[in-house]
C-alpha positions in Angstrom: -0.1 0.0 0.0 1.1 3.6 -0.5 2.5 5.2 2.6 0.6 8.1 4.2 3.2 10.5 3.0 1.6 13.7 2.1 2.0 15.6 5.3 5.5 14.2 5.7 6.5 15.6 2.4 5.1 18.9 3.2 6.9 19.1 6.4 10.1 18.3 4.4 9.1 20.9 1.8 9.2 18.8 -1.2 5.7 19.7 -2.5 6.1 23.3 -1.9 9.7 24.0 -3.0 9.6 27.3 -5.4 11.2 26.8 -8.7 12.5 29.7 -10.7 9.9 30.5 -13.5 12.8 31.1 -16.0 14.5 27.8 -15.4 14.5 25.7 -18.5 13.1 22.4 -16.9 13.9 20.0 -19.6 17.5 21.3 -19.9 18.0 21.1 -16.1 16.3 17.6 -16.0 18.8 16.5 -18.6 21.8 18.2 -16.8 20.9 16.6 -13.4 20.2 13.2 -14.9 23.6 13.2 -16.4 25.4 14.5 -13.3 23.6 11.8 -11.0 24.0 9.1 -13.3 20.2 8.7 -13.5 17.9 7.1 -15.8 14.1 8.1 -16.4 11.6 5.3 -16.9 8.1 6.4 -18.1 4.9 4.6 -18.5 2.7 5.2 -21.8 0.1 6.8 -19.6 2.4 9.7 -18.5 1.8 13.2 -19.9 3.4 13.9 -23.2 6.2 16.1 -21.9 7.4 13.6 -19.6 7.4 10.8 -22.2 9.5 13.0 -24.4 12.1 13.4 -21.8 12.2 9.8 -20.8 15.2 7.5 -21.5 12.6 4.5 -21.9 8.8 4.5 -22.5 6.9 1.3 -22.1 4.3 -0.9 -20.6 4.7 -2.7 -17.2 6.6 -5.6 -18.7 9.0 -3.4 -20.6 9.6 -1.2 -17.9 10.4 -4.0 -15.5 12.8 -5.4 -17.9 14.4 -2.2 -18.4 14.9 -1.7 -14.7 16.5 -5.0 -14.4 19.0 -4.3 -17.0 20.0 -0.6 -16.3 23.4 0.4 -14.9 22.2 3.6 -13.7 22.8 4.8 -10.1 19.4 6.3 -9.7 16.0 5.0 -11.3 13.4 7.9 -11.4 10.2 6.2 -12.2 7.6 8.4 -13.9 4.6 6.2 -13.2 2.8 5.0 -10.1 3.7 3.6 -6.9 3.5 -0.2 -7.6 5.7 0.5 -10.6 8.5 2.1 -8.7 8.2 -0.5 -6.0 8.9 -3.2 -8.8 11.9 -1.4 -9.9 13.2 -1.4 -6.1 12.3 -5.0 -5.7 14.3 -6.0 -8.7 17.2 -3.3 -8.2 17.8 -3.3 -4.4 21.1 -1.7 -5.1 19.8 1.3 -7.1 18.1 4.5 -5.4 14.5 4.3 -6.9 12.6 7.8 -6.8 9.0 8.6 -7.7 8.2 12.1 -8.4 5.0 12.1 -6.4 4.5 9.3 -3.7 0.8 10.1 -3.9 0.7 8.3 -7.3 -1.2 5.5 -6.5 -3.3 2.8 -8.4 -7.1 2.1 -8.0 -6.6 -1.4 -9.1 -3.7 -2.0 -6.5 -5.9 -0.4 -4.0 -8.7 -2.9 -4.7 -6.6 -5.7 -3.1 -5.6 -4.8 0.4 -2.9 -7.2 1.6 -4.6 -8.7 4.7 -7.7 -9.4 2.9 -5.8 -11.1 0.0 -4.0 -13.1 2.5 -7.1 -14.6 3.9 -8.4 -15.3 0.3 -5.2 -17.1 -0.5 -5.3 -19.1 2.8 -8.7 -20.2 1.9 -7.6 -21.9 -1.2 -4.1 -23.2 -0.4 -4.1 -25.7 -3.2 -4.3 -22.7 -5.8 -1.4 -21.4 -7.6 -1.7 -17.4 -7.3 -1.1 -15.4 -10.5 -1.1 -11.6 -9.7 -1.3 -9.0 -12.1 1.7 -6.6 -11.7 -0.9 -3.7 -10.7 -0.8 -4.7 -7.0 1.2 -3.8 -4.0 4.6 -5.4 -2.9 2.7 -7.1 0.0 0.3 -8.8 -2.7 3.2 -9.7 -4.8 4.8 -11.3 -1.8 1.7 -13.5 -1.4 1.7 -14.6 -5.0 3.4 -17.4 -6.9 4.0 -15.6 -10.1 3.4 -12.0 -11.5 2.2 -11.2 -15.0 1.4 -8.3 -17.1 -1.2 -7.7 -19.8 1.7 -8.5 -22.2 2.5 -12.0 -20.8 -0.4 -13.1 -18.9 -1.6 -15.7 -21.3 2.1 -17.2 -21.5 2.2 -17.1 -17.6 -1.2 -19.0 -17.3 -0.1 -21.7 -19.8 3.0 -22.2 -17.9 0.9 -23.6 -15.0 0.2 -27.3 -15.2 -3.4 -28.0 -16.3 -4.2 -29.9 -13.3 -3.3 -26.9 -10.9 -6.2 -24.6 -9.9 -5.5 -20.9 -10.3 -6.3 -17.7 -8.5 -6.0 -14.7 -10.7 -5.9 -11.2 -8.9 -6.5 -8.3 -8.8 -8.3 -7.5 -12.2 -11.6 -9.4 -12.7 -11.9 -8.0 -16.3 -8.5 -9.1 -17.4 -9.0 -12.2 -15.5 -12.4 -12.9 -17.6 -10.7 -12.0 -20.7 -7.7 -14.6 -20.0 -10.2 -17.5 -19.2 -11.8 -16.9 -22.7 -8.3 -16.7 -24.3 -6.8 -19.7 -22.6 -9.8 -21.9 -21.9 -8.6 -22.0 -18.3 -11.1 -21.7 -15.3 -9.6 -19.4 -12.6 -10.8 -18.1 -9.3 -10.9 -14.3 -9.7 -10.3 -11.5 -7.1 -13.1 -8.9 -7.5 -10.9 -5.8 -8.4 -10.8 -3.3 -11.3 -9.3 -0.2 -12.6 -11.1 3.0 -12.4 -10.0 4.2 -15.7 -10.9 1.1 -17.8 -14.2 0.4 -16.1 -15.8 3.8 -17.2 -15.7 3.5 -20.9 -19.3 3.8 -22.3 -20.6 1.1 -24.7 -23.3 3.3 -25.9 -20.9 6.2 -26.7 -18.4 4.0 -28.3 -21.2 2.4 -30.5 -22.2 6.0 -31.6 -18.7 6.8 -32.4 -18.4 3.5 -34.5 -21.4 4.7 -36.4 -19.9 8.1 -36.9 -16.6 6.5 -38.0 -17.7 3.4 -39.8 -14.1 2.8 -41.2 -12.6 3.1 -37.8 -11.3 0.1 -35.6 -11.8 -0.1 -32.0 -8.7 -1.2 -30.0 -9.1 -1.9 -26.3 -6.9 -2.9 -23.3 -8.0 -6.2 -21.7 -8.8 -4.3 -18.4 -11.8 -2.9 -19.9 -15.2 -4.5 -19.3 -16.3 -7.6 -21.1 -19.0 -5.6 -23.1 -16.4 -3.3 -24.6 -13.9 -6.2 -25.4 -16.7 -8.1 -27.2 -17.0 -5.4 -29.8 -13.3 -4.5 -30.0 -11.4 -5.2 -33.3 -8.2 -5.7 -31.3 -7.5 -6.4 -27.6 -4.0 -6.1 -26.3 -1.6 -4.4 -23.8 -0.5 -0.9 -24.4 2.5 -2.1 -26.3 0.3 -4.5 -28.3 -2.0 -1.7 -29.2 0.8 0.6 -30.4 2.2 -2.5 -32.6 -1.1 -3.2 -33.9 -1.7 0.2 -35.2 1.5 0.2 -37.0 1.0 -3.0 -38.9 -2.6 -2.5 -39.7 -3.9 -0.7 -42.8 -6.9 1.3 -41.4 -6.4 5.0 -40.9 -8.6 5.7 -37.9 -8.8 4.1 -34.4 -11.0 4.6 -31.3 -8.8 3.7 -28.4 -10.3 2.4 -25.2 -7.4 2.7 -22.7 -5.8 5.6 -20.8 -5.5 8.5 -23.1 -1.6 8.9 -22.6 -0.9 6.2 -25.2 -2.3 8.5 -27.9 0.8 10.6 -27.6 2.9 7.8 -28.8 0.5 6.7 -31.3 0.4 10.1 -33.0 4.1 10.6 -32.7 5.0 7.3 -34.4 1.9 7.2 -36.9 1.1 10.9 -37.8 -0.7 9.8 -40.9 -3.3 8.2 -38.8 -6.1 9.4 -36.6 -6.7 8.3 -33.0 -9.8 9.1 -31.0 -10.0 8.5 -27.3 -12.9 6.2 -26.4 -15.4 8.4 -24.3 -16.2 7.5 -20.6 -19.8 7.3 -19.1 -19.8 10.9 -18.0 -18.6 14.0 -19.1 -15.2 14.0 -17.0 -11.9 13.3 -18.3 -12.0 9.9 -16.8 -9.9 8.3 -19.4 -7.1 10.0 -17.9 -5.7 8.2 -15.0 -5.5 11.0 -12.1 -2.7 9.0 -10.4 -0.5 9.0 -13.5 -1.2 12.6 -14.0 0.1 13.6 -10.5 3.7 13.4 -12.0 4.7 16.6 -13.7 8.0 18.1 -15.0 8.2 20.4 -12.0 8.2 17.2 -9.6 10.5 15.5 -12.0 13.1 18.2 -11.6 12.7 18.4 -7.9 12.8 14.7 -7.5 16.2 14.6 -9.3 17.6 17.7 -7.5 16.8 16.5 -4.0 17.0 12.8 -4.7 13.6 12.5 -3.1 11.1 10.9 -2.6 12.8 7.6 -2.3 11.0 4.1 -2.5 12.1 2.3 0.6 11.1 -1.5 1.2 11.7 -3.8 4.2 14.4 -6.3 3.1 12.3 -9.4 4.0 9.2 -8.1 2.0 11.4 -7.2 -1.0 12.8 -10.7 -1.1 9.4 -12.3 -0.9 8.0 -10.1 -3.6 11.2 -10.7 -5.8 10.6 -14.4 -6.1 7.1 -14.3 -8.3 8.6 -11.3 -10.3 11.8 -13.3 -11.2 9.6 -16.2 -12.1 7.7 -13.8 -14.4 10.9 -12.5 -16.0 12.3 -16.1 -16.5 9.0 -17.3 -18.1 8.9 -14.1 -20.4 12.4 -14.7 -21.5 11.8 -18.3 -22.5 
């Protein structure tokens, strides 16, 4: 779980440090990164200005693999808390920084560790596969971690006679049961962004753009996935539009990915799938807590830092190492 750090950070001044308005933030971030031997890893859902300054942009699997191979002294993780935790779990000798410690994840929050522990203990014969969008404590209670990129391969690695618990995302779990034909016991969790897409509004968009293809992340609800032309991880969605001949796409995932799509394929049109209400709910509010200003302060002060108990880190490392091993095979 994310520590209750807001008051602590205010006391330390990290949230209120003044920044010279004439400062060239991009130039200063690049200078500090070189000076401090740091690497900036950013998720596709970050704001475009952060994506453009990052050393590596990717989905959860790619970011985990990049963290494992970097020789940088400092990892600045432009993402959310569980992602930075993964970097620290894999790289205990590195200093791992997160620009805003309050950047959480609704999906990770949907699986409190103690409740999940009791759930696992009630089904001791099950292999526990946990989606990477969970806390270090839940990872420590799991047998294998997966991402949306490798989940199918991870499930297929488990002997067919072994029952499986899949957590915490029920929508991804349902999708994977269809894909693999494998029955699994699902934890009842979900992502606030991917659950809010409107089937009715998307259907109207498809009527308005009859030649457009709907592409969706598997965290979306089943009704959306059923009408999608392609379902895949953020990286898979990006690859699909590069190989596909259609020129217009309705994109049902967090809107940050559109920046890379538009940047890589400027000749194509990408329309964010609309949510149920009129808010910008296809923007993850946690991802968007990170800003260039916070990234600069984070590098300058080398704070806030992700710190994990070593016993917990080792327990959480085992299922992550298993994931990386299976993914590489």
